[in-house]
N, C-alpha and C positions, 0 to 999 in steps of 0.2 A: 715525431720529435716535439717535446714540450715547447710552448711559446716562451719567449723571453719576458720576464716580469717587467711591467711598466715601472718607470721611476715614479717617485712620489709626485713630482711636478706634472708628468704626463698623465698620471692617474687623476690628479685634480682637474686638469683641463678636460679629460674625457668625461668625468662626471658633470662638469660645468656645461659641456655641450649637450649632454643628455637632459639636464634639468632646464637649461635656458636657451639652448640652441645657439650659443655664442660661437662666433668664428674664433678659432684658436689664435688668429693674428691679433685679436682684440686684447690679448693678454700683454701685449707690448705697448708701452706708452708712445705717444707721438713725439719721440725724441730721435734726432739723427743718430745713426750708428756711430759716426765719428765722435759725436759728443759724449755718448755713453761710455766710451773708453776712457774719457777724461774725468769721469765723475769721481770726486774725492770720497763720496759716500759709498761707492761700490767697493766690494771686497772680492777676493779670490773665491770665496765661498758664496754661492748663490743662496740667499736667504729662503727663497721659495721652494728649494729642492731638498730641504731637511727632511729626515725621516719623521713620520708622525709619531707623537707621543700619546700612547693609549693607556698610560698608567692613570691611576686615580687622580694624581696631582695634575697630570697633563690635561685630562678631561675637564677638571675643575678650572684650570687656567684658561682653557678655551671658552668656557662658560662666562668667566669674568670678562675676558677680552671682547666677546660678542655683545656683552651688555653695553659697551660704549663704542662699538665698531663704527657706527654712523658718525661719530664725532672725531674719528681719527683720520687725518689727511696726510698726504705726502706733498712736499714742496720742492721745487727745483728753481735755482737762481742762475742767471746768466748775465754776462756783461759783454756787449759788442758781439753777440751771437755765440759766445763761447761759454760752456757750462761752468759755473762756479762751484756749486755745491747742491747736494740733495739730502734732505732729512725729513723728519716727521713733525707733526704738530697736532693740536687738538682745538676744537671749537669751544670757546670759553664765554662768548657773549654776543648779543645782538645790540648794537649801539647805534641809534639813529637809522641811517640808511646803509649800514655796513654790518657785516658779520666779522667778528674778531677771531683770529687764530693765534694761539700762543705757541711759539716755537723757540728755537735756539738762535742767538745772534750769530752763530757760526754760519748761518745761511747767507749772510751778507758781509762777513768779515773778509778783509782783503787778504789775499794769499801771502803777500810778502810783508805783512805788518799785523801782528797780533793786537795792536793798539788802535787800529783804525778800521772803519767799515764803510761800505758804499752807502750813499745817501739815496733817498727817494728820487727817482728819475734817472739815476745812474745805473740801476740794476733792474732787470726784468725778472719777475717772479710768477711762476705758474703753480697752481694748487690742484692736486688730484683729490677729488672727493670719493666717498665710499661707493658711489654709483658709477665710478669710472669716468665721470665727466671731468674735464680740465677747464679751469677758469682762471682768469688773470687776477693776480694779487697785487696789493700795494703795500709797501713798507710804511707802517704808521709809527712805530716806535722801535728803537734798538738801544739796548743797554749792554755795552761790553762789560760793565762792572758786574752785572748779575748774569751775563751771558744769556739773555733772553731777548726776544723780539716779538712784536705784534704785527701780523700781516692782516690786512682787511681785504675782503672780497665783497662783491655785490650781495645784497641781503639774501640769505638762504634760511628763511625762518623755519623751514621744515627740518633743518639740522638741529638735533638735540645738543644741549650744552653739557659739558662735563661738570660734575659737581665738585667744586674746590672748597674744602673746609680745613680749618686747623685740626691737627692731630692732637691726641692727648699729650700733655707736657712730658710724660715719661716714656713716650712711644719709642724714642730712639735708643733706649736702654736695653731693649729686648731684641734678640735675633728672631727672625720669623721668615717663612716662605713668602716670596713676592714674585711678581711677573713684570716684564717690560713689554710694552705694546707699541707697535709702530705700523707704518704702511710703506710698502715698496713702490716707488714710482714706476719702475720698469715693468714689474709683473702685476702691479695694481692690487696686490694681495695684502691682507692683514697679516701682521707678523706677531708672534708671541714667543717669549723666552722665559723659562722658569729659573729661579735662583733663590738665594737667601739674602736678607738684609743683615749686614754684619756691623760690628762696632769698630771696625778699622777706621783709620784716618785716611782721607783721600790724599794722594800724592800731588794733586793739583793745589795751587797756592790759594786755598780757601778752606778754612776750618769749619765753615757752615755746612759744607757738603756732607751728605750721607753716602754710604757705599753699599752696593749689592753685588752679587756674583752672577747675575744673568749673563749668559754668553752672547752678547750683542755685537753687531757690526755698526758702522757709522750711520747707516740709514735709520738707526734707532734714536740718534741725537734729536732732541726736541720732542720726543715722544714721552709717554707716561710710564712711571713705575707705580704699581698698585699692589695691594695685598689681596688675600682671598676673601676678605669681607667687602671687597669692592671699594675700599677707600683709596683715594689717589694720594700717593706719598710724595711725589715730586716729578721734576722734569729731567729726563735722561741726558747726561753728558757722556763723554767717552774718554777713556784712558787705556793704555795698552795692556795693563795688568788687572785693573779693577773697573767697575762701572760706578762712577760717582753720579749723584743726582742732587739737584737743587731742591731743598725741602719745600713742600707746597706752601707752608705759611709765609715764606718769603716771596714766592711767586704771586700769591694772592695779594699781598700788600703792594707789590710793584704794579699790578694791574689796577688796584684801587687808586694808587697815586696818579697813574697816568690817566685814568678815567676822570678823576676829579680835577687834576691840575694840568693835564697834558704835558707833564714832565716828570722826571724821576730825580729826587734829591737824595743825597747821602751825606753822612757825617764826614768830617774832613781829616780826621787823624786815624791812622791805621795802627792797631796793635794786634798781637796774636795771642790766642788762648785756646784751651780745649776743655771739654767737660771732664770733671773728676772721674766719672765712671769709666773713662777710656784710659786712665793711667795704669801703669804696671802695678801689680799687686804689692810690690815692695814699697813703692811710693804711697800707694793708697793706705797701706797699713800704718805708716808713720803719721799721715794726716789724721787718720781716725783715732789714733792714740791721744792726740792733742784735742781733736774736735770730734767726739763720738757722734754728734748729730749729723755729721757728713757721711756717715757709713752707708746711708741710703743711696749715695751717688750724686747728691745735689751739689751744685757749685761749679764755677768756671775758674780754672787756673790761668792766671796771666803768665805767659811764658817769657823767658829771657832769651830772645832770639834776635837775629839781625833781620831787619825789614827794609827793603828799598822802597821809599815813598815816591810817588809821582806828584808833582806840584804844577800849578798853573803859572806860566810866565805872563804877567799882566800886560807886558809890552807887546809880545808876539801872539798872545792868546793861544799858546801851544802847550800841550802836555809834554813834560820832559822829566827824565829821572833825576831825583835828588840824590844826595850822598846817603850812604847807609848810616843808620844809627842803631845803637843798642836800645832796646825798649827801656831798659833800666835808666838810660840817660834821658829819655823823652817823657816817660810817664809821670814822675814826681812833679814836674813843672806844670803839666797840663791837666792832670787827672785827679785833683783833690787829694794828693799824697799817695795815690795808689802806685805800687811798685811791682816790678816783675817778681813773681813768686807769690804774690798775694792771691787770695781766693775771693772771687765775687760771689757771695752766697745768694743775694737777692737784690732786686731793684724795685723800689717802691713797694716793698713787702711781697713781691712776687718771687717765689723760690725758683731758682734757675736749674735746669737740667741739661741744657744743650746750648751751644753757641748760636744756633739758628733761632732759638727762643729769645736770646738776648738781642740779636739783630732785629727780630720782629717787634720787640718792645720799643726799641729806638725808632723804628719806622713808624710805629703807631704814634709815638710822641712827636715825630716830625710832621705827621699828617695834621696834628692839632696846631702846630706852630706855623705851618706854611701859609694859611690864609692871612695871618696878621704879620708874617715875617718876624715872628717872635721867637724867643728862646724858651726852653723848657728846663726846669730844674728837677732832677730826680735824686733820690737818696739810695746809695748802694751800701749794703752791709758787707763789710770786709773782714776776713780772717788773715792774719799774717803768721804762718807756721814758724818761721825762723825765730821770732821772739815771743810767740804765743799771745800776741795782742789782737784785740778786736776793736773796730771803730766804724763809724758811719761816714762815708765820703759824700759830700754834696757835689753833684756833678751838673754842669750846665751844658746841655746838648744844643749846639748851634747848627743851623742849616748851612751847608757848604755853598759858597757863592759860585762854584764851578765844579766840573767833574775832576776829581782828584786822583782817580786811578782808573785805568782801562784794563787792568788785569785782575784776577781773582785775589781778594784779600779780605780780611775782616774790616768792618767799617765802624768801629766804636769811636765816637767823637766825644771827648771830654775837655772841658775848659774850666779852670779854677774860678770859683765864684768870687 
């Protein structure tokens, strides 16, 4: 009678024992069984037991993932002995006597409050490295605004750093095959999922996010999205229908801000907008009749939507929701006469192709202003389709005195000169 075929997971463990002589019990992390049942990062589907993908794309995906595997870690947080969350992260820097790991702020976000997170000392963090060793981590930075965190561990200079660079400005305009990379704390294995980067808008409340179709679970949160040219595209988030990810150019600037200033600052007024190339063809056609130069897809449309702002109460020093405003009611007063429905074509002669590019420009301007606590003036070239006018708005970008929002939103800050 033929033997029953091994599952993919059992086959992998069998080969591992042949190659390295590992005890199968080593494939389980040192986490209590009761705790693992509570992991929010766990799913009904065991990531390590998926069928192997031996297609050409699948093999190429493995090659890309293996090129950075030593930099991919898994993290688990706990409070008072109870598991809080498990997700992935990547080694991004060696600073002084610590190694920096970039991950998601979800690792330390409080379960009952999306706008609050545990502080250093209140949460225990363990980091699983590629060699299956577990080391203690320390929360160095947490930004709920950008949903990222930095966890430091004792210096591990043998761990290679992932290469974080800006992408070409038009990169988000093209769909392309991508992969999501993560590490599973329970099985200690590297995880890879293939998909496509799309031009859809994320349903999360942040227009800077890009979207891909990789079939990930929550353990991928904080991991990386890459293309097949080994470029890192962003930091993986999670949504029930799509896979949003934070563009790498924003993550890079957040790391630079924290490294240089030990804090993250953001503009104080939220507006909403989207790239022209993401508009429906019927709207795009009308815009291009009036402004043919925008047919290439450049420009950011300021949308007329309701936005709930969060403001700082100076007396209580607490973040609390403000009343809702129409952007059209807010913008003319604060944004150099920019109104909802306008198109921001360029800022300081830099042509815009995505919302994340615009946010990156403002973060760069803020980095210049922060050492002197100064303000920066930029010039925005504006098109107004409804009356076919064009003008230049002089905008003053100020550094917010406090954290103005703990949820996803765009962070464009304009003040009339």
